[in-house]
The first five atom37 places (N, CA, C, CB, O) and aatype in JSON, in Angstrom:
{
  "aatype": [1, 15, 7, 6, 14, 7, 10, 11, 19, 2, 0, 15, 0, 10, 9, 1, 11, 19, 1, 5, 6, 10, 7, 14, 12, 14, 3, 14, 11, 4, 14, 9, 15, 13, 0, 12, 17, 7, 0, 0, 10, 9, 2, 14, 10, 14, 0, 10, 7, 19, 0, 16, 6, 9, 1, 7, 0, 19, 10, 6, 0, 6, 7, 0, 6, 1, 11, 10, 0, 19, 10, 6, 1, 7, 10, 19, 11, 15, 9, 2, 2, 10, 3, 7, 16, 1, 14, 10, 2, 12],
  "atom_mask": [
    [1, 1, 1, 1, 1],
    [1, 1, 1, 1, 1],
    [1, 1, 1, 0, 1],
    [1, 1, 1, 1, 1],
    [1, 1, 1, 1, 1],
    [1, 1, 1, 0, 1],
    [1, 1, 1, 1, 1],
    [1, 1, 1, 1, 1],
    [1, 1, 1, 1, 1],
    [1, 1, 1, 1, 1],
    [1, 1, 1, 1, 1],
    [1, 1, 1, 1, 1],
    [1, 1, 1, 1, 1],
    [1, 1, 1, 1, 1],
    [1, 1, 1, 1, 1],
    [1, 1, 1, 1, 1],
    [1, 1, 1, 1, 1],
    [1, 1, 1, 1, 1],
    [1, 1, 1, 1, 1],
    [1, 1, 1, 1, 1],
    [1, 1, 1, 1, 1],
    [1, 1, 1, 1, 1],
    [1, 1, 1, 0, 1],
    [1, 1, 1, 1, 1],
    [1, 1, 1, 1, 1],
    [1, 1, 1, 1, 1],
    [1, 1, 1, 1, 1],
    [1, 1, 1, 1, 1],
    [1, 1, 1, 1, 1],
    [1, 1, 1, 1, 1],
    [1, 1, 1, 1, 1],
    [1, 1, 1, 1, 1],
    [1, 1, 1, 1, 1],
    [1, 1, 1, 1, 1],
    [1, 1, 1, 1, 1],
    [1, 1, 1, 1, 1],
    [1, 1, 1, 1, 1],
    [1, 1, 1, 0, 1],
    [1, 1, 1, 1, 1],
    [1, 1, 1, 1, 1],
    [1, 1, 1, 1, 1],
    [1, 1, 1, 1, 1],
    [1, 1, 1, 1, 1],
    [1, 1, 1, 1, 1],
    [1, 1, 1, 1, 1],
    [1, 1, 1, 1, 1],
    [1, 1, 1, 1, 1],
    [1, 1, 1, 1, 1],
    [1, 1, 1, 0, 1],
    [1, 1, 1, 1, 1],
    [1, 1, 1, 1, 1],
    [1, 1, 1, 1, 1],
    [1, 1, 1, 1, 1],
    [1, 1, 1, 1, 1],
    [1, 1, 1, 1, 1],
    [1, 1, 1, 0, 1],
    [1, 1, 1, 1, 1],
    [1, 1, 1, 1, 1],
    [1, 1, 1, 1, 1],
    [1, 1, 1, 1, 1],
    [1, 1, 1, 1, 1],
    [1, 1, 1, 1, 1],
    [1, 1, 1, 0, 1],
    [1, 1, 1, 1, 1],
    [1, 1, 1, 1, 1],
    [1, 1, 1, 1, 1],
    [1, 1, 1, 1, 1],
    [1, 1, 1, 1, 1],
    [1, 1, 1, 1, 1],
    [1, 1, 1, 1, 1],
    [1, 1, 1, 1, 1],
    [1, 1, 1, 1, 1],
    [1, 1, 1, 1, 1],
    [1, 1, 1, 0, 1],
    [1, 1, 1, 1, 1],
    [1, 1, 1, 1, 1],
    [1, 1, 1, 1, 1],
    [1, 1, 1, 1, 1],
    [1, 1, 1, 1, 1],
    [1, 1, 1, 1, 1],
    [1, 1, 1, 1, 1],
    [1, 1, 1, 1, 1],
    [1, 1, 1, 1, 1],
    [1, 1, 1, 0, 1],
    [1, 1, 1, 1, 1],
    [1, 1, 1, 1, 1],
    [1, 1, 1, 1, 1],
    [1, 1, 1, 1, 1],
    [1, 1, 1, 1, 1],
    [1, 1, 1, 1, 1]
  ],
  "atom_positions": [
    [[-6.67, 2.2, 20.62], [-7.13, 0.82, 20.71], [-6.5, -0.03, 19.62], [-8.64, 0.74, 20.62], [-6.19, 0.46, 18.53]],
    [[-6.33, -1.28, 19.91], [-5.78, -2.22, 18.96], [-6.67, -2.33, 17.73], [-5.59, -3.6, 19.6], [-7.89, -2.43, 17.84]],
    [[-6.05, -2.31, 16.55], [-6.81, -2.44, 15.32], [-7.41, -1.16, 14.81], [0.0, 0.0, 0.0], [-8.07, -1.17, 13.77]],
    [[-7.21, -0.05, 15.51], [-7.71, 1.24, 15.07], [-6.55, 2.2, 14.97], [-8.81, 1.78, 16.03], [-6.16, 2.79, 15.98]],
    [[-5.98, 2.36, 13.78], [-4.76, 3.15, 13.64], [-4.94, 4.66, 13.76], [-4.16, 2.86, 12.35], [-3.95, 5.39, 13.62]],
    [[-6.13, 5.16, 14.0], [-6.32, 6.59, 14.17], [-6.15, 7.36, 12.87], [0.0, 0.0, 0.0], [-5.31, 8.25, 12.78]],
    [[-6.94, 7.02, 11.88], [-6.84, 7.67, 10.57], [-7.14, 9.15, 10.68], [-7.79, 7.01, 9.58], [-7.99, 9.58, 11.47]],
    [[-6.42, 9.93, 9.88], [-6.58, 11.38, 9.89], [-7.49, 11.88, 8.78], [-5.22, 12.04, 9.78], [-7.81, 13.07, 8.72]],
    [[-7.91, 10.97, 7.9], [-8.77, 11.32, 6.78], [-9.89, 10.29, 6.68], [-7.96, 11.4, 5.45], [-9.85, 9.25, 7.33]],
    [[-10.89, 10.6, 5.86], [-11.96, 9.64, 5.6], [-11.4, 8.57, 4.67], [-13.24, 10.33, 4.98], [-11.31, 8.77, 3.46]],
    [[-11.02, 7.43, 5.24], [-10.33, 6.38, 4.49], [-11.16, 5.85, 3.33], [-9.96, 5.24, 5.41], [-10.62, 5.65, 2.24]],
    [[-12.44, 5.62, 3.53], [-13.29, 5.07, 2.46], [-13.34, 6.01, 1.27], [-14.7, 4.81, 2.98], [-13.2, 5.58, 0.12]],
    [[-13.53, 7.29, 1.53], [-13.6, 8.26, 0.44], [-12.25, 8.38, -0.27], [-14.03, 9.63, 0.96], [-12.2, 8.48, -1.49]],
    [[-11.17, 8.36, 0.49], [-9.84, 8.47, -0.11], [-9.52, 7.25, -0.97], [-8.78, 8.63, 0.97], [-8.99, 7.4, -2.07]],
    [[-9.83, 6.06, -0.48], [-9.55, 4.85, -1.26], [-10.37, 4.85, -2.55], [-9.87, 3.59, -0.42], [-9.86, 4.46, -3.6]],
    [[-11.63, 5.27, -2.48], [-12.45, 5.36, -3.71], [-11.79, 6.31, -4.71], [-13.89, 5.85, -3.37], [-11.7, 6.0, -5.9]],
    [[-11.33, 7.46, -4.22], [-10.69, 8.45, -5.09], [-9.39, 7.9, -5.67], [-10.43, 9.76, -4.32], [-9.12, 8.05, -6.86]],
    [[-8.58, 7.27, -4.83], [-7.32, 6.71, -5.3], [-7.56, 5.63, -6.34], [-6.52, 6.13, -4.12], [-6.9, 5.62, -7.38]],
    [[-8.5, 4.72, -6.08], [-8.81, 3.65, -7.05], [-9.28, 4.25, -8.38], [-9.89, 2.69, -6.49], [-8.93, 3.76, -9.45]],
    [[-10.08, 5.32, -8.29], [-10.56, 5.97, -9.51], [-9.39, 6.58, -10.28], [-11.61, 7.06, -9.17], [-9.31, 6.45, -11.5]],
    [[-8.48, 7.24, -9.57], [-7.34, 7.88, -10.23], [-6.33, 6.86, -10.75], [-6.66, 8.83, -9.27], [-5.72, 7.09, -11.8]],
    [[-6.14, 5.76, -10.04], [-5.18, 4.74, -10.48], [-5.7, 3.93, -11.66], [-4.85, 3.81, -9.33], [-4.92, 3.42, -12.47]],
    [[-6.99, 3.81, -11.76], [-7.56, 3.0, -12.81], [-7.59, 1.54, -12.41], [0.0, 0.0, 0.0], [-7.31, 1.2, -11.26]],
    [[-7.94, 0.69, -13.35], [-8.09, -0.73, -13.02], [-6.75, -1.39, -12.67], [-8.73, -1.47, -14.19], [-5.68, -0.94, -13.08]],
    [[-6.84, -2.46, -11.9], [-5.66, -3.23, -11.55], [-5.03, -3.79, -12.82], [-6.01, -4.37, -10.55], [-5.73, -4.32, -13.68]],
    [[-3.71, -3.66, -12.94], [-3.04, -4.2, -14.13], [-3.18, -5.71, -14.25], [-1.57, -3.83, -14.11], [-3.38, -6.41, -13.25]],
    [[-3.07, -6.19, -15.45], [-3.14, -7.62, -15.73], [-2.01, -8.33, -14.98], [-3.04, -7.88, -17.25], [-0.89, -7.83, -14.94]],
    [[-2.29, -9.5, -14.39], [-1.25, -10.26, -13.69], [-0.06, -10.62, -14.59], [-1.84, -11.52, -13.12], [1.02, -10.95, -14.09]],
    [[-0.25, -10.57, -15.89], [0.86, -10.84, -16.82], [1.87, -9.7, -16.85], [0.32, -11.1, -18.22], [2.91, -9.81, -17.49]],
    [[1.56, -8.6, -16.17], [2.43, -7.42, -16.11], [2.81, -7.16, -14.64], [1.73, -6.16, -16.74], [2.32, -6.2, -14.05]],
    [[3.68, -7.99, -14.05], [3.95, -7.9, -12.62], [4.59, -6.58, -12.17], [4.83, -9.02, -12.21], [4.35, -6.14, -11.05]],
    [[5.39, -5.96, -13.02], [5.99, -4.68, -12.61], [4.9, -3.61, -12.53], [7.1, -4.24, -13.61], [4.87, -2.83, -11.58]],
    [[4.01, -3.58, -13.49], [2.89, -2.63, -13.44], [2.03, -2.88, -12.22], [2.04, -2.73, -14.72], [1.58, -1.94, -11.56]],
    [[1.79, -4.16, -11.92], [0.99, -4.49, -10.74], [1.68, -4.02, -9.46], [0.74, -6.0, -10.68], [1.02, -3.46, -8.58]],
    [[2.98, -4.24, -9.35], [3.71, -3.81, -8.15], [3.64, -2.29, -7.97], [5.18, -4.26, -8.22], [3.46, -1.8, -6.86]],
    [[3.79, -1.56, -9.07], [3.71, -0.1, -8.99], [2.3, 0.36, -8.61], [4.13, 0.54, -10.34], [2.13, 1.26, -7.79]],
    [[1.3, -0.27, -9.21], [-0.1, 0.05, -8.91], [-0.4, -0.25, -7.44], [-1.05, -0.74, -9.84], [-1.03, 0.56, -6.75]],
    [[0.05, -1.41, -6.96], [-0.19, -1.79, -5.57], [0.48, -0.85, -4.6], [0.0, 0.0, 0.0], [-0.11, -0.5, -3.57]],
    [[1.7, -0.42, -4.9], [2.41, 0.52, -4.03], [1.66, 1.85, -3.97], [3.86, 0.74, -4.52], [1.52, 2.44, -2.9]],
    [[1.18, 2.32, -5.11], [0.42, 3.57, -5.13], [-0.9, 3.42, -4.38], [0.15, 4.0, -6.58], [-1.37, 4.37, -3.76]],
    [[-1.5, 2.24, -4.43], [-2.77, 2.01, -3.75], [-2.61, 2.03, -2.23], [-3.37, 0.68, -4.19], [-3.44, 2.62, -1.54]],
    [[-1.56, 1.39, -1.7], [-1.44, 1.35, -0.24], [-0.71, 2.57, 0.33], [-0.71, 0.09, 0.17], [-0.69, 2.76, 1.54]],
    [[-0.11, 3.38, -0.54], [0.56, 4.61, -0.1], [-0.01, 5.82, -0.83], [2.08, 4.52, -0.32], [0.73, 6.52, -1.53]],
    [[-1.31, 6.09, -0.67], [-1.89, 7.25, -1.37], [-1.45, 8.55, -0.71], [-3.43, 7.15, -1.39], [-0.9, 8.57, 0.39]],
    [[-1.7, 9.63, -1.42], [-1.48, 10.97, -0.87], [-2.83, 11.66, -0.86], [-0.42, 11.79, -1.7], [-3.5, 11.67, -1.89]],
    [[-3.25, 12.26, 0.25], [-2.55, 12.27, 1.52], [-2.49, 10.87, 2.15], [-3.22, 13.25, 2.48], [-3.35, 10.03, 1.91]],
    [[-1.47, 10.67, 2.95], [-1.24, 9.36, 3.56], [-2.34, 9.0, 4.55], [0.1, 9.34, 4.26], [-2.87, 9.85, 5.25]],
    [[-2.67, 7.72, 4.58], [-3.63, 7.22, 5.56], [-2.97, 6.93, 6.9], [-4.31, 5.96, 5.04], [-3.64, 6.92, 7.94]],
    [[-1.67, 6.69, 6.9], [-0.97, 6.38, 8.14], [-1.15, 4.94, 8.58], [0.0, 0.0, 0.0], [-0.99, 4.63, 9.76]],
    [[-1.49, 4.06, 7.65], [-1.7, 2.65, 8.01], [-0.7, 1.72, 7.34], [-3.11, 2.23, 7.64], [-0.7, 0.52, 7.61]],
    [[0.16, 2.25, 6.48], [1.12, 1.42, 5.77], [2.48, 2.11, 5.74], [0.64, 1.12, 4.34], [2.58, 3.33, 5.63]],
    [[3.52, 1.3, 5.83], [4.87, 1.8, 5.67], [5.04, 2.32, 4.25], [5.91, 0.7, 5.99], [4.51, 1.72, 3.31]],
    [[5.75, 3.4, 4.09], [6.01, 3.96, 2.76], [6.87, 2.99, 1.95], [6.71, 5.35, 2.87], [7.99, 2.67, 2.34]],
    [[6.34, 2.52, 0.82], [7.08, 1.54, 0.01], [7.29, 1.99, -1.43], [6.35, 0.23, 0.02], [7.98, 1.3, -2.19]],
    [[6.73, 3.11, -1.83], [6.81, 3.51, -3.24], [8.25, 3.6, -3.73], [6.12, 4.84, -3.46], [8.58, 3.07, -4.79]],
    [[9.11, 4.26, -2.96], [10.51, 4.39, -3.37], [11.21, 3.05, -3.44], [0.0, 0.0, 0.0], [11.98, 2.79, -4.37]],
    [[10.95, 2.18, -2.46], [11.58, 0.86, -2.45], [11.13, 0.03, -3.64], [11.27, 0.13, -1.16], [11.93, -0.72, -4.21]],
    [[9.86, 0.13, -4.02], [9.37, -0.6, -5.19], [10.04, -0.07, -6.45], [7.82, -0.49, -5.3], [10.44, -0.84, -7.33]],
    [[10.16, 1.26, -6.55], [10.83, 1.84, -7.71], [12.28, 1.39, -7.82], [10.77, 3.37, -7.64], [12.76, 1.1, -8.92]],
    [[12.97, 1.32, -6.7], [14.4, 0.99, -6.69], [14.67, -0.51, -6.83], [15.03, 1.49, -5.41], [15.76, -0.89, -7.24]],
    [[13.72, -1.35, -6.49], [13.93, -2.8, -6.55], [14.2, -3.23, -7.99], [12.71, -3.56, -5.96], [13.55, -2.76, -8.93]],
    [[15.15, -4.14, -8.15], [15.51, -4.65, -9.47], [14.6, -5.82, -9.85], [16.99, -5.1, -9.49], [14.57, -6.83, -9.15]],
    [[13.89, -5.68, -10.93], [13.09, -6.77, -11.47], [11.74, -6.96, -10.79], [0.0, 0.0, 0.0], [11.49, -6.46, -9.69]],
    [[10.89, -7.68, -11.49], [9.51, -7.89, -11.04], [9.44, -8.63, -9.72], [8.74, -8.65, -12.09], [8.66, -8.24, -8.84]],
    [[10.23, -9.67, -9.56], [10.15, -10.48, -8.34], [10.48, -9.65, -7.09], [11.11, -11.68, -8.44], [9.79, -9.76, -6.08]],
    [[11.51, -8.85, -7.17], [11.89, -8.02, -6.01], [10.85, -6.92, -5.76], [13.28, -7.39, -6.23], [10.54, -6.61, -4.61]],
    [[10.33, -6.33, -6.82], [9.3, -5.3, -6.66], [8.07, -5.9, -5.97], [8.9, -4.69, -8.03], [7.51, -5.29, -5.07]],
    [[7.67, -7.09, -6.4], [6.52, -7.76, -5.78], [6.8, -8.14, -4.33], [6.13, -9.0, -6.59], [5.89, -8.1, -3.5]],
    [[8.03, -8.51, -4.02], [8.39, -8.86, -2.64], [8.28, -7.64, -1.74], [9.81, -9.44, -2.59], [7.82, -7.75, -0.6]],
    [[8.71, -6.47, -2.22], [8.58, -5.24, -1.44], [7.1, -4.92, -1.21], [9.27, -4.05, -2.16], [6.7, -4.56, -0.1]],
    [[6.3, -5.06, -2.25], [4.85, -4.83, -2.12], [4.24, -5.79, -1.11], [4.15, -4.98, -3.48], [3.45, -5.37, -0.26]],
    [[4.6, -7.05, -1.18], [4.05, -8.04, -0.24], [4.42, -7.68, 1.2], [4.57, -9.45, -0.59], [3.56, -7.72, 2.08]],
    [[5.67, -7.34, 1.45], [6.07, -6.95, 2.81], [5.27, -5.75, 3.3], [7.58, -6.63, 2.87], [4.83, -5.71, 4.44]],
    [[5.09, -4.78, 2.42], [4.31, -3.6, 2.78], [2.86, -3.93, 3.1], [0.0, 0.0, 0.0], [2.29, -3.4, 4.05]],
    [[2.26, -4.81, 2.31], [0.88, -5.22, 2.55], [0.75, -5.97, 3.87], [0.39, -6.1, 1.4], [-0.19, -5.73, 4.63]],
    [[1.67, -6.88, 4.15], [1.62, -7.64, 5.39], [1.75, -6.71, 6.59], [2.74, -8.72, 5.42], [1.02, -6.85, 7.57]],
    [[2.69, -5.76, 6.52], [2.85, -4.79, 7.62], [1.58, -3.97, 7.82], [4.05, -3.85, 7.35], [1.16, -3.72, 8.95]],
    [[0.96, -3.56, 6.72], [-0.26, -2.77, 6.81], [-1.4, -3.57, 7.43], [-0.67, -2.28, 5.42], [-2.13, -3.07, 8.29]],
    [[-1.56, -4.82, 7.0], [-2.61, -5.68, 7.56], [-2.36, -5.91, 9.05], [-2.66, -7.04, 6.82], [-3.29, -5.84, 9.85]],
    [[-1.12, -6.18, 9.41], [-0.79, -6.39, 10.83], [-1.06, -5.14, 11.65], [0.67, -6.8, 10.98], [-1.47, -5.23, 12.8]],
    [[-0.84, -3.97, 11.07], [-1.14, -2.72, 11.76], [-2.65, -2.57, 11.94], [-0.57, -1.52, 10.98], [-3.12, -2.24, 13.03]],
    [[-3.39, -2.81, 10.87], [-4.84, -2.61, 10.93], [-5.54, -3.58, 11.87], [-5.42, -2.75, 9.55], [-6.51, -3.22, 12.53]],
    [[-5.04, -4.83, 11.94], [-5.71, -5.79, 12.84], [-5.14, -5.74, 14.26], [-5.57, -7.22, 12.28], [-5.6, -6.46, 15.14]],
    [[-4.13, -4.9, 14.48], [-3.58, -4.72, 15.81], [-2.5, -5.71, 16.19], [0.0, 0.0, 0.0], [-1.97, -5.64, 17.3]],
    [[-2.15, -6.63, 15.27], [-1.13, -7.64, 15.56], [0.22, -6.98, 15.82], [-1.02, -8.63, 14.41], [0.88, -7.32, 16.8]],
    [[0.62, -6.06, 14.97], [1.9, -5.37, 15.09], [1.7, -3.93, 14.64], [3.02, -6.08, 14.25], [1.95, -3.61, 13.48]],
    [[1.27, -3.06, 15.54], [1.04, -1.65, 15.17], [2.33, -0.99, 14.69], [0.47, -0.86, 16.36], [3.42, -1.25, 15.2]],
    [[2.18, -0.12, 13.69], [3.33, 0.64, 13.17], [3.66, 1.76, 14.15], [3.02, 1.22, 11.75], [2.78, 2.31, 14.81]],
    [[4.91, 2.08, 14.24], [5.36, 3.23, 15.05], [5.64, 4.37, 14.1], [6.62, 2.89, 15.91], [6.79, 4.62, 13.75]],
    [[4.57, 5.07, 13.69], [4.73, 6.15, 12.7], [4.7, 7.48, 13.4], [3.63, 6.09, 11.63], [4.82, 8.52, 12.75]]
  ]
}
């Protein structure tokens, strides 16, 4: 069904665990740290299967602006997948 990506794990429990392990969101004055934190948050292990893998792309992107742009694209794709607008073909 649209908007239901068929998660293979208990998403709520996994997100709680990931947030606990990642720690608090970095200060907005540290955009590279924020981009890395955000990539780890939407691409946890084990994978939820709701977001395109972006960790490597964020690591490889040059500078804060590009890292944040990769994170933003990943977030938009994930939201579109979750609401059924554009399901991912994973």
